Structure formats: C-alpha cells, structure tokens
C-alpha positions as CSV (number, residue, x, y, z in Angstrom):
1,M,-25.4,-171.4,41.2
2,S,-23.2,-168.3,40.9
3,E,-19.4,-168.7,40.6
4,D,-19.0,-166.2,43.4
5,Y,-21.3,-168.1,45.9
6,V,-19.5,-169.1,49.1
7,D,-20.7,-172.3,50.6
8,V,-19.3,-171.6,54.0
9,Q,-19.9,-175.1,55.5
10,Q,-18.0,-176.6,52.5
11,W,-15.0,-174.3,53.1
12,Q,-15.2,-174.8,56.9
13,K,-14.8,-178.6,56.3
14,Y,-11.9,-178.0,53.9
15,I,-10.0,-175.9,56.5
16,E,-10.6,-178.6,59.2
17,Q,-9.4,-181.3,56.8
18,E,-6.2,-179.4,55.9
19,I,-5.1,-178.1,59.3
20,G,-7.5,-179.5,61.8
21,F,-8.8,-176.1,62.8
22,V,-12.5,-176.0,63.6
23,L,-13.6,-172.4,63.0
24,P,-16.4,-171.4,65.3
25,D,-19.6,-169.9,63.8
26,V,-18.6,-166.4,65.1
27,Q,-15.6,-166.5,62.7
28,L,-17.5,-167.6,59.6
29,Q,-17.6,-164.1,58.2
30,W,-13.9,-163.9,58.7
31,L,-13.6,-167.1,56.7
32,T,-15.8,-165.7,53.9
33,N,-13.7,-162.6,53.8
34,A,-10.5,-164.7,53.5
35,I,-12.0,-166.7,50.6
36,T,-13.2,-163.7,48.6
37,H,-9.9,-161.8,49.3
38,T,-7.8,-164.8,48.1
39,A,-9.9,-165.3,45.0
40,S,-9.7,-161.6,44.1
41,L,-6.0,-161.5,44.7
42,H,-5.5,-164.2,42.1
43,G,-8.2,-163.0,39.7
44,L,-10.4,-166.1,40.3
45,S,-14.0,-166.7,40.9
46,I,-14.9,-168.6,44.1
47,T,-15.6,-171.7,42.1
48,K,-12.2,-171.4,40.2
49,L,-10.4,-170.9,43.5
50,W,-12.0,-174.1,44.9
51,E,-10.8,-176.0,41.8
52,Q,-7.3,-174.6,42.1
53,L,-6.7,-175.5,45.7
54,P,-5.7,-179.2,45.3
55,N,-3.0,-178.4,42.7
56,N,-1.7,-175.0,43.7
57,S,0.2,-175.0,46.9
58,A,0.9,-171.3,46.7
59,I,-2.8,-170.4,46.5
60,R,-3.7,-172.9,49.3
61,Q,-1.0,-171.4,51.6
62,R,-2.3,-167.8,50.8
63,L,-5.8,-168.9,51.8
64,L,-4.6,-170.5,55.1
65,D,-2.6,-167.4,55.9
66,K,-5.8,-165.3,55.5
67,V,-8.0,-167.6,57.5
68,L,-5.7,-168.1,60.5
69,I,-5.8,-165.5,63.3
70,H,-2.1,-164.8,64.3
71,E,-2.9,-163.8,67.8
72,S,0.0,-163.6,70.2
73,R,1.8,-161.1,72.4
74,F,5.0,-160.8,74.3
75,F,5.2,-162.4,77.7
76,R,1.5,-163.5,77.4
77,H,1.7,-165.8,80.4
78,M,4.6,-164.8,82.7
79,P,4.2,-167.8,85.1
80,S,4.9,-170.1,82.1
81,V,8.0,-168.1,81.1
82,E,9.3,-168.2,84.7
83,F,8.8,-172.0,84.7
84,V,10.9,-172.4,81.6
85,I,13.6,-170.1,83.1
86,K,13.7,-172.4,86.1
87,C,14.0,-175.5,84.0
88,A,16.8,-174.0,81.9
89,L,18.8,-172.9,85.0
90,E,18.4,-176.4,86.4
91,H,19.6,-177.9,83.1
92,Q,22.7,-175.7,83.2
93,Q,23.5,-176.6,86.8
94,L,23.3,-180.3,85.9
95,F,25.9,-179.7,83.2
96,I,28.2,-177.8,85.5
97,D,28.0,-180.6,88.1
98,S,28.9,-183.2,85.4
99,R,31.7,-181.3,83.6
100,T,34.4,-183.0,85.7
101,D,33.3,-186.3,84.0
102,G,34.0,-184.8,80.6
103,V,30.3,-184.7,79.6
104,S,29.6,-182.3,76.8
105,A,26.9,-179.7,77.1
106,E,23.5,-180.7,75.8
107,L,21.5,-177.9,74.3
108,F,18.4,-177.0,76.3
109,R,15.7,-177.3,73.6
110,I,12.4,-175.5,73.6
111,W,9.6,-175.8,71.0
112,S,6.9,-173.1,70.7
113,V,4.0,-174.7,68.9
114,G,1.6,-172.4,67.0
115,C,4.1,-169.6,67.5
116,A,2.2,-167.1,65.3
117,R,4.5,-164.0,64.7
118,G,7.1,-165.3,67.2
119,Q,6.4,-163.2,70.3
120,E,6.4,-166.3,72.6
121,A,9.7,-167.6,71.2
122,W,11.4,-164.2,71.4
123,S,10.0,-163.7,74.9
124,L,11.7,-166.9,76.0
125,A,15.0,-166.0,74.3
126,M,15.0,-162.6,76.1
127,S,14.3,-164.3,79.4
128,L,17.1,-166.9,79.0
129,A,19.6,-164.4,77.7
130,S,19.0,-162.1,80.6
131,E,20.0,-165.0,82.9
132,Q,23.3,-165.2,81.0
133,L,22.3,-168.5,79.5
134,T,23.7,-169.4,76.1
135,N,23.3,-173.2,75.8
136,Y,19.8,-173.2,74.5
137,S,17.8,-173.5,71.2
138,I,14.3,-172.3,70.6
139,L,12.1,-173.6,67.7
140,G,8.9,-171.8,66.7
141,T,6.5,-173.5,64.4
142,D,3.2,-172.4,62.7
143,V,1.1,-173.5,59.8
144,S,1.0,-169.9,58.5
145,Q,3.8,-169.0,56.1
146,Q,3.2,-165.3,56.5
147,A,3.4,-165.6,60.3
148,I,6.7,-167.5,60.1
149,I,8.3,-164.9,57.8
150,K,7.3,-162.1,60.2
151,A,8.6,-164.2,63.2
152,R,12.0,-164.6,61.5
153,L,12.3,-160.9,60.9
154,G,11.5,-160.2,64.5
155,R,10.1,-156.7,63.7
156,Y,7.2,-155.3,65.7
157,D,5.2,-152.1,66.4
158,S,5.3,-149.9,69.5
159,R,2.3,-151.5,71.1
160,Q,4.1,-154.8,71.3
161,Q,7.1,-153.2,72.9
162,L,5.0,-151.9,75.7
163,L,4.3,-155.5,76.7
164,I,8.0,-156.2,77.3
165,P,9.1,-155.8,80.9
166,K,11.8,-153.1,81.6
167,R,14.5,-155.7,82.4
168,Y,14.2,-157.1,78.8
169,Q,14.2,-153.8,76.9
170,Q,17.9,-154.3,76.4
171,F,16.9,-156.8,73.6
172,V,15.0,-154.1,71.6
173,R,16.5,-152.2,68.7
174,P,14.9,-149.2,66.9
175,L,13.8,-149.7,63.3
176,S,12.6,-147.0,60.9
177,A,12.3,-148.4,57.4
178,S,9.8,-150.1,55.2
179,Y,10.9,-153.3,53.5
180,T,9.7,-156.0,51.2
181,I,10.7,-159.7,51.5
182,G,10.1,-162.8,49.4
183,N,8.1,-165.9,50.0
184,L,9.2,-169.0,51.8
185,N,7.9,-171.1,48.9
186,P,10.3,-171.1,45.9
187,D,7.4,-172.1,43.6
188,D,5.5,-169.0,44.6
189,S,6.5,-165.8,42.8
190,T,4.5,-163.5,45.1
191,T,6.1,-161.5,47.8
192,I,4.9,-160.4,51.2
193,K,5.2,-156.7,51.9
194,I,5.5,-155.4,55.4
195,G,5.3,-151.6,55.8
196,T,6.4,-148.9,58.2
197,E,4.2,-150.0,61.1
198,S,7.2,-152.0,62.4
199,Q,9.1,-149.6,64.6
200,W,11.6,-151.9,66.4
201,Q,13.3,-155.3,66.0
202,I,14.8,-158.0,68.2
203,A,18.4,-157.5,69.0
204,P,20.8,-159.5,66.7
205,V,22.4,-161.2,69.7
206,L,19.3,-163.4,70.1
207,Q,19.0,-164.4,66.5
208,P,21.4,-167.5,66.6
209,Y,19.3,-169.1,69.4
210,V,15.9,-169.0,67.7
211,D,14.6,-170.6,64.5
212,F,11.2,-170.7,62.9
213,V,9.8,-173.4,60.7
214,L,6.6,-173.9,58.7
215,H,4.8,-176.9,60.2
216,N,1.3,-178.3,60.3
217,V,0.8,-179.7,63.8
218,I,-1.7,-182.4,62.7
219,E,1.0,-184.0,60.5
220,K,2.7,-187.0,62.0
221,Q,6.1,-185.9,60.8
222,P,7.7,-183.6,63.5
223,P,9.4,-180.4,62.5
224,T,12.8,-181.6,63.9
225,S,14.5,-184.8,64.8
226,H,15.6,-183.4,68.1
227,L,13.7,-184.2,71.3
228,Q,12.7,-181.2,73.3
229,H,13.2,-180.3,77.0
230,V,10.1,-178.0,77.0
231,I,7.2,-177.9,74.6
232,I,4.9,-174.9,74.9
233,C,1.5,-175.2,73.2
234,Q,-0.8,-172.5,74.7
235,N,-4.2,-171.3,73.4
236,M,-4.0,-173.4,70.2
237,L,-5.7,-176.7,71.1
238,L,-9.1,-174.9,71.6
239,Y,-9.4,-174.7,67.8
240,F,-9.3,-178.5,67.5
241,R,-11.8,-181.3,68.2
242,K,-11.1,-183.3,71.3
243,F,-9.9,-186.4,69.4
244,D,-7.5,-184.2,67.4
245,Q,-6.3,-182.6,70.6
246,R,-5.5,-186.0,72.0
247,D,-3.6,-187.0,68.9
248,I,-1.6,-183.8,68.9
249,L,-0.7,-184.1,72.5
250,T,0.4,-187.7,72.0
251,R,2.7,-186.6,69.2
252,L,4.1,-183.8,71.3
253,S,4.8,-186.2,74.2
254,E,6.8,-188.3,71.7
255,Q,9.0,-185.3,70.9
256,C,9.6,-184.6,74.6
257,V,12.8,-185.9,76.3
258,L,12.3,-188.2,79.3
259,G,11.9,-185.8,82.3
260,G,10.9,-182.9,79.9
261,Y,7.8,-180.8,80.1
262,I,4.7,-179.9,78.0
263,I,3.2,-176.5,79.0
264,L,-0.5,-175.9,78.0
265,A,-2.7,-172.8,78.7
266,P,-4.4,-172.8,82.1
267,G,-7.5,-174.9,81.9
268,E,-6.6,-176.4,78.6
269,A,-7.0,-180.2,77.7
270,L,-7.9,-181.1,81.3
271,F,-9.4,-184.4,79.9
272,W,-5.9,-185.6,79.0
273,R,-4.8,-188.7,80.9
274,P,-1.6,-190.0,79.3
275,S,0.2,-193.0,80.7
276,N,3.6,-191.6,80.1
277,M,3.1,-188.1,81.5
278,R,2.1,-186.7,84.9
279,R,0.6,-183.4,85.7
280,I,2.8,-181.2,87.9
281,A,1.1,-179.5,90.9
282,H,1.6,-175.8,90.1
283,P,-0.7,-173.0,91.1
284,Q,-0.4,-171.1,87.9
285,V,1.0,-173.3,85.1
286,N,-0.7,-176.2,83.4
287,V,2.4,-178.3,83.0
288,W,3.0,-182.0,82.4
289,Q,6.2,-184.0,82.8
290,K,7.2,-187.0,80.8
291,T,7.8,-190.0,83.1
292,S,8.3,-192.8,80.7
293,A,9.0,-193.5,77.0
C-alpha cells in the first residue's frame, strides 16, 4: 500500500480516541485535507506521520488544530448572554447585602467550554463590563492550541465586528499591523503567523478579566481548581457520542458551585437526567442549576 494512502476510518478513530470528537461523514474530506497538509508541512509521508503521532506532541497538536473547526462568533446566542448578566448582577447584589458582615467579595467565575477563538468569552466580558461589573473572571478552554493563541490575542476581522451590538463597540480598538507569535508548546519550534486580516482588537481594559487555557474536555483533570458559577458549553456536545456527552456533563457539574448553572445550546443533551441538577424553565435558554453536591 502506498505511503501516501489515507485510511480515513483509521484516522477517524484516532481523532475520536484522542479528543472524543466523532467527525461526521460529510467532514471526511476535511479530515483527509488536514492529514495531507500536516504531513506535507513536516516533510512526511502519510505512513510516517502516523508513526510519529504517539511520540511527537507538536505534530499531534498541529494535526488536531487542522482537523478542528473553530466555528464561533460574537454574541452567538444573546438570550444566554443576558442570562449570565442577570446571574452576575444577582451575585454582586448578594455581596453588597453581606458587606456589613465583613464578607469578602467572591469572584463570579464563568467557564466557556470549547471557546474556539474566544468570541464567546470576550462577548461575556463586554457584557459584564458594560454593567460596570469588575468582580468576575472568565476562563475559555479549547483543545486547539492555535485557537487558544488567537483567543488570547483578541484580534479579529471586520466581519466579526459587525456582530457586536452598538452598546459594546466601546470595547473595540483599531488594529492595522501584521504580526507573528510563537507557539504555546516550548518543545515546538514552529510559530503561528497571523496576517493583516485582523483589523481590530479587544480593548486592553478587558484583558485582566479573561484567560484562555489549552484543555481537552474528555480528560478527567479540570483546567482549574476553582468551581464555576456559570459554565457555558454550547454547540460542542453534538460532536461527541451520547455516553461521552454524559461523562462530560457529569464532570462539568462537578466543577459547578452549588446553585451555579450549566448553559447548553437550545435542544442540546435533552436526554440528560442528572440527580444533582435541575433544568430551569426558560423560554430561550437551555440551562441547568446545581441543586446538590
């Protein structure tokens, strides 16, 4: 068999084994392109690329970055954003009411799971900042290293800016320069280049409130030791098998504070029946509240 032959099913199983993603058949050509591009980039045949994957984390990560579709946009689901704003304001009011007792302010923590290039996390930061809130922390995680690097930069093109409501445009700053940045992995000597298509960036005032971390959601180890008040995981579970979805949701519920919330995409994981969560009656948001440990 040729060293450049791509056994798509074999590679499909490998991707699922590594990150849990089940690539639908309509994306198999995308997978083939990612494999051949990664092999060409490193001067390898398809067979040699396969042999390198177990021992070369940089090549493995480069392949995953090519396979994954980093689809996201600003203010993708406004009802979910508005729900988070409401929760954050209620959290702040609880702190104000308890200040006379000398209670210190607890950060309102939000976790954006599968954050892609960071649009959801930055949308939430814009929303909370516009309400004059400062006592919050937003964590964005993704399995794609390239996506996390771009999310941290917070630099986007004009099409993305058009999706930001007028009242949040105060958090947009013009940008007119090309740039090159290094890799997150110190063992990888390659760099990621991002060109002049980026025309604006997130205002520096929001940077202290948002962090992005490389994390594989099927791993049992959470990306942070902090429990979260809101966990947003929208339009990601559909790429996983049902038993993996259930395991992921169980781990997310473990990272949620008592009384906190998990927000899913409308119509997502309706089979879920956790004993420690209850679904909130909401006309537009698929939201669950943690009721017991």
